[in-house]
C-alpha positions as CSV (number, residue, x, y, z in Angstrom):
1,M,3.1,-68.6,60.2
2,L,2.7,-64.8,60.4
3,A,1.1,-62.9,57.5
4,Q,3.5,-60.7,55.7
5,P,2.5,-56.9,55.9
6,S,1.0,-55.6,52.7
7,S,2.5,-52.6,50.9
8,V,-0.7,-50.6,51.7
9,D,-0.9,-51.5,55.4
10,F,-0.1,-47.8,56.2
11,L,-3.6,-46.9,55.0
12,Q,-5.3,-49.2,57.7
13,G,-7.5,-47.6,60.3
14,G,-8.4,-43.9,60.3
15,G,-12.2,-44.1,60.5
16,E,-14.2,-42.6,57.7
17,M,-11.3,-40.9,56.0
18,G,-9.2,-44.1,56.2
19,A,-11.9,-45.9,54.4
20,L,-12.3,-43.2,51.8
21,T,-8.6,-43.1,51.3
22,R,-8.3,-46.8,50.8
23,A,-11.3,-46.8,48.4
24,Y,-10.0,-43.9,46.3
25,D,-8.8,-44.8,42.8
26,W,-5.2,-43.5,43.1
27,T,-4.1,-45.1,39.9
28,N,-5.7,-42.2,37.9
29,S,-4.1,-39.7,40.3
30,P,-0.8,-38.0,39.6
31,L,0.5,-39.9,42.7
32,G,-0.2,-43.3,41.2
33,P,-1.1,-46.4,43.3
34,P,-0.2,-46.3,47.1
35,E,2.4,-49.0,46.7
36,T,4.5,-46.5,44.7
37,W,4.4,-43.6,47.1
38,P,7.5,-42.3,48.7
39,Q,8.2,-43.6,52.2
40,S,8.0,-40.1,53.8
41,L,4.5,-39.7,52.3
42,R,3.5,-43.1,53.6
43,V,4.6,-42.4,57.1
44,T,2.9,-39.0,57.2
45,V,-0.4,-40.3,55.8
46,R,-0.2,-43.1,58.4
47,L,0.3,-40.5,61.1
48,L,-2.5,-38.3,59.7
49,L,-5.1,-41.0,59.5
50,N,-4.5,-42.3,63.0
51,T,-4.5,-39.1,65.0
52,R,-7.5,-37.3,66.4
53,H,-6.0,-33.8,65.9
54,P,-7.0,-32.0,62.6
55,M,-4.3,-32.6,60.0
56,F,-4.0,-32.0,56.3
57,I,-1.5,-32.8,53.6
58,W,-0.6,-31.2,50.3
59,W,1.7,-33.4,48.2
60,G,3.6,-32.8,45.0
61,P,3.5,-30.0,42.4
62,D,-0.3,-30.4,42.1
63,L,-0.7,-30.2,45.9
64,I,-2.8,-33.4,46.0
65,Q,-4.8,-33.4,49.3
66,F,-5.2,-35.8,52.2
67,Y,-7.0,-35.1,55.5
68,N,-8.3,-37.0,58.5
69,D,-11.7,-37.3,60.3
70,A,-10.9,-34.5,62.7
71,Y,-10.2,-32.1,59.8
72,A,-13.2,-33.3,57.8
73,G,-15.4,-32.0,60.6
74,T,-14.2,-28.4,59.9
75,M,-14.8,-28.4,56.2
76,G,-18.6,-28.5,55.5
77,P,-20.3,-30.3,52.6
78,E,-19.0,-27.8,50.1
79,R,-15.5,-29.6,50.2
80,H,-15.9,-32.8,52.0
81,P,-15.4,-35.5,50.8
82,A,-14.6,-34.1,47.3
83,A,-11.4,-32.5,48.6
84,L,-9.7,-35.9,49.0
85,G,-7.3,-36.5,46.1
86,G,-8.1,-33.0,44.7
87,K,-5.7,-30.3,43.8
88,G,-5.1,-27.6,46.5
89,R,-5.3,-24.5,44.4
90,E,-8.6,-25.6,42.8
91,C,-10.1,-26.6,46.2
92,W,-9.1,-23.5,48.1
93,A,-9.4,-20.8,45.4
94,E,-11.4,-18.4,47.7
95,I,-8.6,-18.3,50.3
96,W,-5.6,-18.9,48.0
97,E,-4.3,-15.4,48.5
98,I,-3.9,-16.2,52.2
99,I,-2.6,-19.8,52.1
100,G,-0.9,-19.9,48.7
101,P,2.1,-17.8,49.7
102,Q,2.6,-19.9,52.8
103,I,2.5,-23.2,50.9
104,D,5.0,-21.8,48.3
105,Y,7.2,-20.7,51.2
106,V,7.4,-24.3,52.6
107,M,7.6,-26.0,49.2
108,S,10.5,-23.8,48.3
109,G,12.5,-25.2,51.2
110,H,12.4,-22.1,53.4
111,G,11.1,-24.0,56.5
112,S,7.9,-24.0,58.4
113,T,5.3,-21.4,59.2
114,W,3.1,-20.7,62.2
115,D,0.0,-18.6,62.7
116,E,-2.2,-18.1,65.8
117,E,-5.8,-17.1,65.7
118,R,-5.6,-16.0,62.0
119,L,-8.8,-15.1,60.3
120,V,-9.3,-17.3,57.3
121,P,-12.9,-16.8,56.0
122,V,-14.3,-19.8,54.2
123,T,-17.6,-21.0,52.8
124,R,-19.0,-23.9,54.7
125,N,-22.5,-25.1,55.5
126,G,-24.0,-22.8,52.9
127,A,-22.5,-19.5,54.1
128,R,-19.3,-17.7,54.2
129,E,-18.0,-17.7,57.7
130,D,-15.3,-15.9,59.6
131,V,-13.1,-18.7,60.8
132,W,-10.1,-18.3,63.1
133,W,-7.3,-20.8,62.8
134,T,-4.2,-21.6,64.7
135,Y,-2.0,-23.6,62.3
136,G,1.4,-24.6,61.2
137,Y,2.7,-25.6,57.8
138,S,5.7,-28.0,57.9
139,P,7.7,-29.6,55.1
140,I,7.5,-33.3,54.3
141,D,11.0,-34.1,53.0
142,L,12.2,-36.2,50.1
143,D,15.8,-37.2,49.5
144,D,16.2,-34.4,47.0
145,G,14.0,-31.7,48.5
146,V,10.5,-31.0,49.9
147,G,7.8,-33.3,48.6
148,G,4.8,-31.8,50.4
149,V,3.3,-29.8,53.2
150,L,1.9,-31.1,56.5
151,V,-0.8,-28.9,58.1
152,V,-1.3,-29.3,61.8
153,C,-4.2,-27.0,62.7
154,N,-7.1,-26.2,65.0
155,D,-10.3,-24.3,64.4
156,V,-10.3,-21.8,67.3
157,T,-13.3,-19.8,66.2
158,R,-15.2,-20.6,69.4
159,Q,-12.3,-19.7,71.6
160,H,-11.7,-16.5,69.6
161,N,-15.3,-15.4,69.9
162,A,-15.4,-16.3,73.6
163,K,-12.2,-14.3,74.1
164,K,-13.6,-11.4,72.1
165,A,-16.8,-11.5,74.0
166,L,-14.8,-11.5,77.3
167,E,-12.8,-8.6,76.0
168,D,-15.9,-6.7,75.0
169,Y,-17.4,-7.4,78.4
170,S,-14.2,-6.3,80.1
171,G,-14.3,-3.2,78.0
172,R,-17.9,-2.4,79.0
173,L,-17.1,-3.2,82.6
174,E,-14.1,-0.8,82.5
175,Q,-16.3,1.8,80.9
176,L,-18.9,1.3,83.7
177,F,-16.1,1.6,86.2
178,E,-14.8,4.7,84.5
179,Q,-18.2,6.4,84.5
180,A,-19.2,5.2,87.9
181,P,-20.1,8.2,90.2
182,G,-18.2,6.6,93.1
183,F,-14.5,6.2,93.1
184,I,-12.9,2.9,92.2
185,A,-9.4,1.5,92.2
186,A,-7.9,-2.0,91.8
187,L,-4.7,-2.8,93.7
188,S,-2.6,-5.9,93.2
189,G,0.0,-7.7,95.4
190,P,1.1,-7.0,99.0
191,D,2.5,-3.6,97.9
192,H,-0.9,-2.6,96.6
193,V,0.1,-1.6,93.1
194,Y,-2.4,0.3,91.1
195,E,-3.9,-1.7,88.2
196,L,-7.0,0.5,87.6
197,T,-8.5,3.8,88.7
198,N,-11.6,5.5,87.4
199,A,-12.4,9.2,86.7
200,A,-14.0,9.8,90.1
201,Y,-10.9,8.4,91.9
202,R,-8.5,10.5,89.8
203,Q,-10.6,13.6,90.3
204,M,-10.6,13.1,94.1
205,V,-6.9,12.3,94.5
206,G,-5.7,14.7,91.8
207,P,-3.6,14.2,88.6
208,R,-0.9,11.6,89.2
209,D,0.8,8.6,87.6
210,F,-1.0,5.6,89.1
211,L,-0.7,2.5,87.0
212,G,2.2,0.2,88.0
213,R,3.0,2.2,91.2
214,S,2.2,1.4,94.8
215,V,-0.2,3.4,96.9
216,R,2.6,4.4,99.3
217,D,4.6,5.7,96.4
218,V,1.6,7.6,94.8
219,L,0.1,9.0,98.1
220,P,2.9,9.7,100.5
221,E,0.9,12.4,102.2
222,V,-1.5,9.7,103.5
223,T,1.2,7.9,105.5
224,G,0.5,7.7,109.2
225,H,-3.3,8.1,108.8
226,G,-4.1,4.4,109.0
227,F,-5.2,3.8,105.5
228,F,-2.1,1.8,104.4
229,D,-2.3,-0.3,107.6
230,L,-5.9,-1.1,106.8
231,L,-4.9,-2.2,103.3
232,D,-2.2,-4.4,104.8
233,T,-4.7,-6.0,107.2
234,V,-7.3,-6.7,104.5
235,Y,-4.6,-8.3,102.3
236,R,-3.3,-10.4,105.2
237,T,-6.6,-11.5,106.7
238,G,-8.9,-11.5,103.6
239,I,-11.5,-9.7,105.6
240,A,-13.1,-6.7,104.0
241,H,-13.1,-3.3,105.8
242,V,-15.8,-0.6,105.6
243,G,-15.0,3.0,106.5
244,R,-17.6,5.8,107.2
245,R,-17.1,9.5,107.1
246,M,-13.3,9.2,107.1
247,P,-11.4,12.4,106.7
248,I,-8.4,12.4,104.4
249,T,-6.2,15.2,103.0
250,F,-4.6,15.0,99.6
251,C,-1.6,17.0,98.3
252,P,-1.8,16.9,94.5
253,G,1.5,18.5,94.0
254,A,3.5,21.7,93.9
255,G,1.4,24.7,93.2
256,R,-1.8,22.9,94.0
257,P,-3.8,23.5,97.2
258,Q,-4.4,20.7,99.7
259,K,-7.7,19.0,99.4
260,R,-9.5,17.7,102.5
261,V,-12.4,15.3,101.8
262,F,-14.7,12.9,103.8
263,V,-15.1,9.5,102.3
264,D,-17.2,6.3,102.7
265,F,-15.3,3.3,101.4
266,V,-14.8,-0.4,101.4
267,Y,-11.6,-2.4,101.0
268,Q,-12.7,-5.7,99.4
269,P,-10.1,-8.5,99.0
270,I,-9.6,-9.9,95.4
271,R,-9.0,-13.7,95.3
272,D,-7.7,-16.1,92.7
273,G,-9.3,-19.4,91.7
274,E,-7.8,-21.1,94.8
275,G,-9.1,-18.5,97.2
276,T,-5.7,-16.7,97.8
277,V,-5.9,-13.0,98.2
278,T,-4.1,-11.4,95.2
279,G,-5.2,-7.8,95.5
280,I,-7.8,-5.3,96.9
281,F,-10.7,-3.7,95.2
282,V,-11.3,-0.1,96.5
283,Q,-14.7,1.4,96.1
284,G,-16.3,4.4,97.8
285,S,-17.9,7.8,97.6
286,D,-16.7,11.3,98.3
287,V,-19.3,12.4,100.9
288,T,-17.8,15.8,101.6
289,D,-20.8,17.7,100.2
290,L,-23.1,15.4,102.1
291,D,-21.1,15.9,105.3
292,D,-21.2,19.7,104.8
293,A,-24.9,19.5,104.1
294,E,-25.6,17.4,107.2
295,R,-23.6,19.9,109.3
296,A,-25.6,22.8,107.8
297,L,-28.8,20.8,108.4
298,R,-27.8,20.2,112.1
299,D,-27.2,24.0,112.4
300,K,-30.6,24.7,110.9
301,E,-32.2,22.2,113.2
302,I,-30.6,24.0,116.2
303,Q,-31.8,27.3,114.9
304,L,-35.3,26.0,114.3
305,V,-35.4,24.5,117.8
306,L,-34.3,27.9,119.3
307,A,-36.9,29.7,117.1
308,L,-39.7,27.3,118.2
309,E,-38.6,27.7,121.9
310,A,-38.5,31.5,121.6
311,A,-41.9,31.7,119.9
312,E,-43.3,28.9,122.1
313,I,-44.6,27.0,119.1
314,G,-45.5,23.3,119.1
315,V,-45.1,21.0,116.1
316,W,-47.4,18.2,115.0
317,E,-48.2,16.1,112.0
318,C,-51.1,13.9,111.1
319,M,-51.4,11.2,108.4
320,I,-54.4,11.3,106.0
321,G,-55.9,7.8,105.4
322,E,-58.9,6.6,103.5
323,D,-61.0,6.9,106.6
324,G,-59.8,10.3,107.7
325,F,-57.0,11.5,109.9
326,V,-54.8,8.9,111.5
327,D,-51.5,8.6,113.3
328,L,-51.4,12.0,115.0
329,K,-48.0,13.0,116.3
330,E,-47.1,15.9,118.6
331,D,-44.0,17.2,120.3
332,D,-44.1,18.0,124.0
333,R,-45.2,21.6,123.6
334,A,-48.0,20.7,121.2
335,M,-49.1,18.1,123.6
336,R,-49.3,20.6,126.4
337,L,-51.0,23.3,124.3
338,L,-53.6,20.8,123.1
339,N,-54.2,19.5,126.7
340,R,-53.2,15.9,126.0
341,Y,-52.3,14.1,129.2
342,P,-48.9,12.3,129.4
343,G,-49.4,8.7,128.4
344,E,-52.7,9.5,126.6
345,Q,-52.8,8.0,123.1
346,A,-52.4,10.7,120.5
347,T,-55.4,10.1,118.2
348,F,-57.3,12.6,116.1
349,E,-60.6,11.6,117.7
350,A,-59.3,12.4,121.2
351,F,-57.9,15.7,119.9
352,A,-61.2,16.7,118.2
353,A,-63.1,16.0,121.4
354,R,-60.9,18.6,123.2
355,V,-61.8,21.3,120.7
356,H,-64.6,23.7,121.9
357,P,-67.9,22.6,120.3
358,E,-68.4,26.1,118.9
359,D,-65.1,25.9,117.0
360,R,-65.2,22.4,115.6
361,L,-67.0,23.4,112.4
362,A,-64.3,26.1,111.7
363,L,-61.6,23.5,112.2
364,K,-63.4,21.0,109.9
365,E,-63.9,23.6,107.1
366,A,-60.3,24.7,107.3
367,A,-59.1,21.1,106.9
368,R,-61.5,20.5,104.0
369,A,-60.3,23.6,102.2
370,A,-56.6,22.5,102.6
371,L,-57.4,19.1,101.2
372,D,-59.2,20.5,98.2
373,P,-57.1,19.5,95.1
374,E,-57.6,22.9,93.6
375,G,-56.4,24.7,96.8
376,D,-52.9,25.6,97.9
377,G,-52.8,22.9,100.7
378,F,-52.4,25.5,103.5
379,M,-54.5,25.5,106.6
380,H,-54.8,28.3,109.2
381,V,-57.5,28.1,111.9
382,E,-58.0,29.4,115.4
383,Y,-60.0,27.5,118.0
384,R,-60.4,26.9,121.7
385,I,-59.2,23.9,123.6
386,L,-61.5,22.8,126.4
387,P,-59.8,23.2,129.8
388,R,-58.7,20.6,132.2
389,P,-60.3,20.7,135.6
390,G,-59.3,23.9,137.4
391,M,-58.1,25.6,134.2
392,K,-59.7,27.9,131.7
393,A,-60.1,27.4,128.0
394,R,-57.1,28.1,125.8
395,W,-57.2,29.8,122.4
396,V,-54.6,28.3,119.9
397,S,-53.6,29.1,116.4
398,A,-52.9,26.1,114.1
399,K,-51.1,26.3,110.8
400,A,-50.3,23.4,108.5
401,K,-49.2,22.4,105.0
402,L,-50.4,19.4,103.1
403,T,-47.5,17.3,101.9
404,S,-47.4,14.2,99.7
405,F,-44.6,11.8,99.1
406,G,-44.7,8.2,97.8
407,G,-48.5,8.2,97.8
408,I,-48.6,9.2,101.5
409,R,-50.3,12.4,102.4
410,K,-50.1,14.2,105.7
411,F,-50.4,17.6,107.4
412,V,-47.3,19.0,108.9
413,G,-48.1,21.9,111.1
414,T,-47.5,24.1,114.2
415,V,-49.7,25.3,117.1
416,R,-49.3,28.4,119.2
417,D,-51.1,29.7,122.3
418,I,-52.9,32.9,121.4
419,S,-55.0,33.2,124.6
420,D,-53.3,36.5,125.6
421,A,-53.9,37.9,122.2
422,K,-57.5,36.9,122.3
423,E,-57.9,38.6,125.7
424,A,-56.2,41.7,124.4
425,E,-58.6,41.7,121.5
426,A,-61.6,41.4,123.9
427,R,-60.3,44.3,126.0
428,Q,-59.7,46.3,122.9
429,E,-63.3,45.7,121.8
430,I,-64.6,46.9,125.2
431,L,-62.5,50.0,124.9
432,R,-63.7,50.6,121.4
433,G,-67.3,50.4,122.7
434,E,-66.6,52.8,125.5
435,L,-64.8,55.2,123.2
436,Q,-67.7,55.1,120.7
437,H,-70.1,55.9,123.6
438,R,-68.0,58.8,124.9
439,I,-67.7,60.3,121.4
440,K,-71.5,60.1,121.0
441,N,-72.0,61.8,124.4
442,L,-69.4,64.4,123.5
443,I,-71.1,65.2,120.3
444,A,-74.4,65.5,122.1
445,M,-72.9,67.8,124.7
446,V,-71.3,70.0,122.0
447,G,-74.7,70.2,120.3
448,A,-76.3,71.2,123.6
449,I,-73.7,73.9,124.2
450,A,-74.1,75.2,120.8
451,T,-77.9,75.4,121.2
452,Q,-77.6,77.1,124.6
453,T,-75.0,79.6,123.5
454,L,-76.6,80.7,120.2
455,R,-79.7,82.1,122.0
456,G,-78.1,85.6,122.4
457,D,-78.0,88.4,119.7
458,D,-74.3,89.5,120.0
459,I,-72.3,87.3,117.6
460,A,-68.9,88.2,119.3
461,E,-70.3,87.5,122.7
462,R,-71.8,84.2,121.6
463,R,-68.5,83.1,120.0
464,E,-66.6,83.9,123.1
465,T,-69.1,82.1,125.3
466,F,-69.1,79.0,123.0
467,N,-65.3,78.8,123.0
468,A,-65.2,79.1,126.8
469,R,-67.7,76.4,127.3
470,L,-65.8,74.1,124.8
471,Q,-62.6,74.7,126.8
472,V,-64.2,73.8,130.0
473,L,-65.6,70.6,128.4
474,A,-62.1,69.7,127.3
475,Q,-60.7,70.3,130.8
476,A,-63.4,68.0,132.3
477,Q,-62.7,65.4,129.6
478,D,-58.9,65.6,130.4
479,M,-59.6,65.0,134.1
480,L,-61.7,61.9,133.2
481,M,-59.3,60.5,130.6
482,A,-56.0,61.2,132.3
483,N,-53.4,58.4,132.3
484,P,-52.9,57.9,135.1
485,P,-56.4,59.4,135.9
486,Q,-56.4,62.5,137.9
487,S,-58.3,62.4,141.2
488,A,-61.1,65.0,141.1
489,A,-64.3,65.4,143.2
490,I,-67.5,65.5,141.2
491,H,-68.5,68.9,142.6
492,D,-65.1,70.4,141.5
493,T,-65.7,69.1,138.0
494,I,-69.1,70.7,137.9
495,R,-67.9,74.0,139.3
496,A,-65.2,74.1,136.6
497,A,-67.8,73.4,134.0
498,L,-70.2,76.1,135.1
499,A,-67.6,78.8,135.8
500,P,-67.8,80.4,132.4
501,H,-71.5,81.1,132.8
502,D,-71.9,84.4,134.7
503,G,-74.4,84.1,137.5
504,T,-75.1,80.5,136.8
505,M,-73.7,79.2,140.1
506,S,-76.2,81.5,142.0
507,R,-79.0,79.3,140.7
508,F,-77.4,75.9,141.7
509,T,-76.5,74.5,145.1
510,I,-73.9,71.6,145.2
511,D,-73.7,69.5,148.4
């Protein structure tokens, strides 16, 4: 024989809250014993206790409270388990200004309410917390009206905070994109519709309406230059494309000049969770200034090469290590000037061995002075390079500047053949010596003439004779120093020198 169901069987189950509800002394409650509760309340309490979703009931004018285990986990020790059977307004006084009007709305028969991610700060676990709820208040009907309110709710604080963190991260990411020095754009769909552009992109392309429009609509002047075809290919194949030094001309609009730029860029496919391409991420840099600078640098390099060729200057550099000079490098002209054989290893030791022994000290001192931390780092020294067999020694002038970058020090310098200049200096020194000797002889001759002439008593006659002898001396000097030299026999020169002296020739015989 089957047992007859009890009038309180609707309270069976429900875990902890089911046990607490059954153990509660309802006889002293405004509701009275469970056997007397209205059928709608019984059904709703049965539903509440046996669901794992957070639910709550307010019943009657005093808003007597019921809740299940799922809701108990959201309350904290400040209210659980004391809230069971308590009065709603007393239990939730700190948030009554939020929930009270909604409860009154439902109890007054106006229907249900619904809120998503609403902030309802409550005190739980010893502190007041910002708690976000998604919840609905629904009426529990009686035959003659609304008997209570069923709350179906969910604490979405974690989801809210996660979404807020994601929004904050997205905001920071957008800010980084906006401030990025390179240009950035995000395109969606096969038509490549703009979803995002940053300041660098807008500055490069010019002021236009981007968002929600396709690239073909925004940049009609680019049609036919291959950029749209590349976008289509990347979207279709899912393979990224990298472009280097690509020229592109933008036409910002009426009254604005065309703008030609060179860009480095990448078209990177954007994929969804299933790996399907949904858009393209465009990132790149306006390298117009860099391209112009490289072109100018190439021109300067050409000019430098021409200048080095015209001046016949060689270029070299030498690293400075802990143990001295290492890693000597020379161009072809420097190699020839320093007498390094083709194929011979370029070492500082081999170079130093080719320097004339008498000049090695000067080279060493010049290098030491340039390396002095208190110096200016410049080196200028002249030295001789020992000849190869069958050749003569060569004089060279070496100039260098000490550079330092990344902890690496090295001399960067030039070398020039100054042998002709040194030979000219030697000839000039010889000529200087000859000239000094001739001047001394000339002074001696003038002194002798003066001594010989001043023996007479007649001042006028002595002056005339002295001037005549100086004139003859000048004529003789002119014949000797003529350029080109005049051809003159020695006896003609002597006769010309003695002519002013009356009767002198009768005392001399010139063969």
